[in-house]
N, CA, C and O atoms as CSV, one atom per row, in Angstrom:
chain,resi,resn,atom,element,x,y,z
A,1,UNK,N,N,-3.165,-5.588,-21.128
A,1,UNK,CA,C,-1.852,-5.087,-20.765
A,1,UNK,C,C,-1.720,-5.104,-19.237
A,1,UNK,O,O,-2.636,-4.699,-18.521
A,2,UNK,N,N,-0.581,-5.575,-18.755
A,2,UNK,CA,C,-0.337,-5.619,-17.310
A,2,UNK,C,C,0.446,-4.388,-16.888
A,2,UNK,O,O,1.478,-4.067,-17.478
A,3,UNK,N,N,-0.037,-3.714,-15.883
A,3,UNK,CA,C,0.626,-2.524,-15.366
A,3,UNK,C,C,1.392,-2.870,-14.106
A,3,UNK,O,O,1.104,-3.866,-13.443
A,4,UNK,N,N,2.370,-2.041,-13.782
A,4,UNK,CA,C,3.175,-2.222,-12.574
A,4,UNK,C,C,3.168,-0.929,-11.781
A,4,UNK,O,O,3.134,0.164,-12.346
A,5,UNK,N,N,3.199,-1.068,-10.470
A,5,UNK,CA,C,3.383,0.094,-9.605
A,5,UNK,C,C,4.873,0.338,-9.456
A,5,UNK,O,O,5.653,-0.606,-9.336
A,6,UNK,N,N,5.261,1.577,-9.464
A,6,UNK,CA,C,6.656,1.951,-9.269
A,6,UNK,C,C,6.743,2.842,-8.037
A,6,UNK,O,O,6.766,4.068,-8.147
A,7,UNK,N,N,6.792,2.216,-6.866
A,7,UNK,CA,C,6.833,3.016,-5.636
A,7,UNK,C,C,8.137,3.809,-5.521
A,7,UNK,O,O,9.187,3.387,-6.004
A,8,UNK,N,N,8.040,4.940,-4.886
A,8,UNK,CA,C,9.221,5.757,-4.635
A,8,UNK,C,C,10.142,5.042,-3.666
A,8,UNK,O,O,9.701,4.188,-2.898
A,9,UNK,N,N,11.419,5.387,-3.699
A,9,UNK,CA,C,12.353,4.754,-2.769
A,9,UNK,C,C,11.959,5.098,-1.348
A,9,UNK,O,O,11.545,6.221,-1.058
A,10,UNK,N,N,12.088,4.142,-0.483
A,10,UNK,CA,C,11.748,4.338,0.922
A,10,UNK,C,C,10.331,3.933,1.287
A,10,UNK,O,O,9.983,3.884,2.466
A,11,UNK,N,N,9.508,3.642,0.281
A,11,UNK,CA,C,8.112,3.276,0.569
A,11,UNK,C,C,8.047,2.009,1.408
A,11,UNK,O,O,7.257,1.929,2.348
A,12,UNK,N,N,8.864,1.024,1.080
A,12,UNK,CA,C,8.852,-0.229,1.846
A,12,UNK,C,C,9.168,0.026,3.318
A,12,UNK,O,O,8.545,-0.567,4.199
A,13,UNK,N,N,10.132,0.904,3.587
A,13,UNK,CA,C,10.474,1.244,4.970
A,13,UNK,C,C,9.312,1.956,5.653
A,13,UNK,O,O,9.016,1.692,6.819
A,14,UNK,N,N,8.657,2.857,4.930
A,14,UNK,CA,C,7.510,3.577,5.488
A,14,UNK,C,C,6.371,2.622,5.824
A,14,UNK,O,O,5.750,2.733,6.881
A,15,UNK,N,N,6.102,1.690,4.926
A,15,UNK,CA,C,5.027,0.724,5.166
A,15,UNK,C,C,5.366,-0.167,6.352
A,15,UNK,O,O,4.512,-0.436,7.198
A,16,UNK,N,N,6.604,-0.622,6.414
A,16,UNK,CA,C,7.028,-1.464,7.550
A,16,UNK,C,C,6.893,-0.710,8.866
A,16,UNK,O,O,6.437,-1.264,9.867
A,17,UNK,N,N,7.292,0.554,8.856
A,17,UNK,CA,C,7.155,1.377,10.060
A,17,UNK,C,C,5.707,1.564,10.455
A,17,UNK,O,O,5.372,1.538,11.639
A,18,UNK,N,N,4.844,1.753,9.467
A,18,UNK,CA,C,3.414,1.918,9.755
A,18,UNK,C,C,2.828,0.634,10.333
A,18,UNK,O,O,2.037,0.673,11.276
A,19,UNK,N,N,3.220,-0.500,9.765
A,19,UNK,CA,C,2.738,-1.791,10.273
A,19,UNK,C,C,3.152,-1.959,11.730
A,19,UNK,O,O,2.340,-2.359,12.565
A,20,UNK,N,N,4.394,-1.660,12.035
A,20,UNK,CA,C,4.876,-1.781,13.417
A,20,UNK,C,C,4.106,-0.854,14.347
A,20,UNK,O,O,3.715,-1.256,15.442
A,21,UNK,N,N,3.886,0.393,13.913
A,21,UNK,CA,C,3.180,1.351,14.761
A,21,UNK,C,C,1.740,0.896,15.009
A,21,UNK,O,O,1.276,0.897,16.149
A,22,UNK,N,N,1.035,0.508,13.943
A,22,UNK,CA,C,-0.350,0.054,14.103
A,22,UNK,C,C,-0.415,-1.179,15.001
A,22,UNK,O,O,-1.318,-1.306,15.828
A,23,UNK,N,N,0.536,-2.075,14.834
A,23,UNK,CA,C,0.551,-3.283,15.656
A,23,UNK,C,C,0.801,-2.934,17.127
A,23,UNK,O,O,0.280,-3.597,18.024
A,24,UNK,N,N,1.598,-1.893,17.368
A,24,UNK,CA,C,1.849,-1.478,18.756
A,24,UNK,C,C,0.612,-0.833,19.390
A,24,UNK,O,O,0.478,-0.801,20.613
A,25,UNK,N,N,-0.280,-0.327,18.553
A,25,UNK,CA,C,-1.507,0.289,19.062
A,25,UNK,C,C,-2.565,-0.748,19.386
A,25,UNK,O,O,-3.311,-0.620,20.357
A,26,UNK,N,N,-2.616,-1.787,18.548
A,26,UNK,CA,C,-3.605,-2.850,18.752
A,26,UNK,C,C,-3.163,-4.088,17.997
A,26,UNK,O,O,-2.853,-4.016,16.808
A,27,UNK,N,N,-3.132,-5.214,18.676
A,27,UNK,CA,C,-2.712,-6.463,18.046
A,27,UNK,C,C,-3.618,-6.766,16.859
A,27,UNK,O,O,-4.843,-6.722,16.975
A,28,UNK,N,N,-3.009,-7.074,15.717
A,28,UNK,CA,C,-3.747,-7.409,14.512
A,28,UNK,C,C,-4.006,-6.217,13.596
A,28,UNK,O,O,-4.349,-6.395,12.428
A,29,UNK,N,N,-3.840,-4.988,14.127
A,29,UNK,CA,C,-4.103,-3.797,13.329
A,29,UNK,C,C,-3.057,-3.611,12.231
A,29,UNK,O,O,-3.377,-3.133,11.142
A,30,UNK,N,N,-1.823,-3.983,12.512
A,30,UNK,CA,C,-0.775,-3.903,11.499
A,30,UNK,C,C,-1.067,-4.830,10.327
A,30,UNK,O,O,-0.840,-4.473,9.171
A,31,UNK,N,N,-1.563,-6.002,10.629
A,31,UNK,CA,C,-1.916,-6.954,9.575
A,31,UNK,C,C,-3.083,-6.419,8.745
A,31,UNK,O,O,-3.096,-6.568,7.523
A,32,UNK,N,N,-4.056,-5.802,9.401
A,32,UNK,CA,C,-5.172,-5.196,8.664
A,32,UNK,C,C,-4.666,-4.085,7.748
A,32,UNK,O,O,-5.120,-3.951,6.611
A,33,UNK,N,N,-3.727,-3.295,8.253
A,33,UNK,CA,C,-3.161,-2.220,7.440
A,33,UNK,C,C,-2.491,-2.770,6.184
A,33,UNK,O,O,-2.752,-2.284,5.083
A,34,UNK,N,N,-1.637,-3.769,6.333
A,34,UNK,CA,C,-0.922,-4.314,5.179
A,34,UNK,C,C,-1.888,-4.981,4.212
A,34,UNK,O,O,-1.691,-4.900,2.999
A,35,UNK,N,N,-2.927,-5.639,4.718
A,35,UNK,CA,C,-3.930,-6.240,3.839
A,35,UNK,C,C,-4.664,-5.166,3.035
A,35,UNK,O,O,-4.916,-5.341,1.843
A,36,UNK,N,N,-5.004,-4.060,3.688
A,36,UNK,CA,C,-5.665,-2.956,2.984
A,36,UNK,C,C,-4.731,-2.330,1.957
A,36,UNK,O,O,-5.165,-1.977,0.861
A,37,UNK,N,N,-3.459,-2.189,2.296
A,37,UNK,CA,C,-2.478,-1.638,1.358
A,37,UNK,C,C,-2.385,-2.518,0.110
A,37,UNK,O,O,-2.414,-2.012,-1.012
A,38,UNK,N,N,-2.275,-3.821,0.305
A,38,UNK,CA,C,-2.167,-4.748,-0.822
A,38,UNK,C,C,-3.440,-4.740,-1.665
A,38,UNK,O,O,-3.378,-4.774,-2.894
A,39,UNK,N,N,-4.585,-4.695,-1.002
A,39,UNK,CA,C,-5.861,-4.639,-1.718
A,39,UNK,C,C,-5.964,-3.363,-2.558
A,39,UNK,O,O,-6.427,-3.401,-3.698
A,40,UNK,N,N,-5.535,-2.250,-1.997
A,40,UNK,CA,C,-5.566,-0.980,-2.721
A,40,UNK,C,C,-4.620,-1.014,-3.910
A,40,UNK,O,O,-4.975,-0.546,-4.992
A,41,UNK,N,N,-3.434,-1.555,-3.730
A,41,UNK,CA,C,-2.473,-1.648,-4.826
A,41,UNK,C,C,-3.036,-2.511,-5.957
A,41,UNK,O,O,-2.894,-2.160,-7.129
A,42,UNK,N,N,-3.668,-3.625,-5.621
A,42,UNK,CA,C,-4.271,-4.484,-6.646
A,42,UNK,C,C,-5.415,-3.769,-7.367
A,42,UNK,O,O,-5.589,-3.932,-8.575
A,43,UNK,N,N,-6.190,-2.980,-6.629
A,43,UNK,CA,C,-7.282,-2.223,-7.241
A,43,UNK,C,C,-6.723,-1.207,-8.245
A,43,UNK,O,O,-7.237,-1.069,-9.355
A,44,UNK,N,N,-5.689,-0.516,-7.847
A,44,UNK,CA,C,-5.064,0.466,-8.742
A,44,UNK,C,C,-4.541,-0.222,-10.002
A,44,UNK,O,O,-4.716,0.290,-11.107
A,45,UNK,N,N,-3.907,-1.368,-9.839
A,45,UNK,CA,C,-3.364,-2.089,-10.993
A,45,UNK,C,C,-4.461,-2.590,-11.929
A,45,UNK,O,O,-4.262,-2.640,-13.143
A,46,UNK,N,N,-5.606,-2.958,-11.382
A,46,UNK,CA,C,-6.681,-3.467,-12.225
A,46,UNK,C,C,-7.567,-2.349,-12.782
A,46,UNK,O,O,-8.368,-2.593,-13.684
A,47,UNK,N,N,-7.435,-1.125,-12.256
A,47,UNK,CA,C,-8.218,0.021,-12.725
A,47,UNK,C,C,-7.322,1.245,-12.891
A,47,UNK,O,O,-7.585,2.284,-12.287
A,48,UNK,N,N,-6.272,1.140,-13.698
A,48,UNK,CA,C,-5.278,2.215,-13.755
A,48,UNK,C,C,-5.805,3.541,-14.302
A,48,UNK,O,O,-5.238,4.593,-14.009
A,49,UNK,N,N,-6.862,3.509,-15.078
A,49,UNK,CA,C,-7.366,4.755,-15.660
A,49,UNK,C,C,-8.419,5.430,-14.789
A,49,UNK,O,O,-8.998,6.442,-15.183
A,50,UNK,N,N,-8.667,4.875,-13.614
A,50,UNK,CA,C,-9.624,5.479,-12.683
A,50,UNK,C,C,-8.982,6.618,-11.882
A,50,UNK,O,O,-9.660,7.301,-11.114
A,51,UNK,N,N,-7.688,6.816,-12.063
A,51,UNK,CA,C,-6.944,7.793,-11.275
A,51,UNK,C,C,-6.179,8.738,-12.181
A,51,UNK,O,O,-5.771,8.373,-13.284
A,52,UNK,N,N,-5.994,9.943,-11.704
A,52,UNK,CA,C,-5.198,10.932,-12.445
A,52,UNK,C,C,-3.722,10.689,-12.211
A,52,UNK,O,O,-3.314,10.277,-11.125
A,53,UNK,N,N,-2.926,10.943,-13.232
A,53,UNK,CA,C,-1.481,10.844,-13.083
A,53,UNK,C,C,-0.980,12.120,-12.433
A,53,UNK,O,O,-1.318,13.221,-12.868
A,54,UNK,N,N,-0.188,11.976,-11.410
A,54,UNK,CA,C,0.404,13.115,-10.693
A,54,UNK,C,C,1.895,13.109,-10.905
A,54,UNK,O,O,2.532,12.059,-10.833
A,55,UNK,N,N,2.451,14.253,-11.163
A,55,UNK,CA,C,3.903,14.355,-11.348
A,55,UNK,C,C,4.543,15.019,-10.163
A,55,UNK,O,O,5.761,15.194,-10.136
């Protein structure tokens, strides 16, 4: 079964803002942040029962 992440509204804006901030601190850091975010999202999707559901 394939699972999907359902991010809350505004998450994309928050991530974009974080990427910009990290990049302003050090060149390449924003890219590392987004790569880590994507890697974490893929891990969650491939191991959905490793985490508790929060409401």
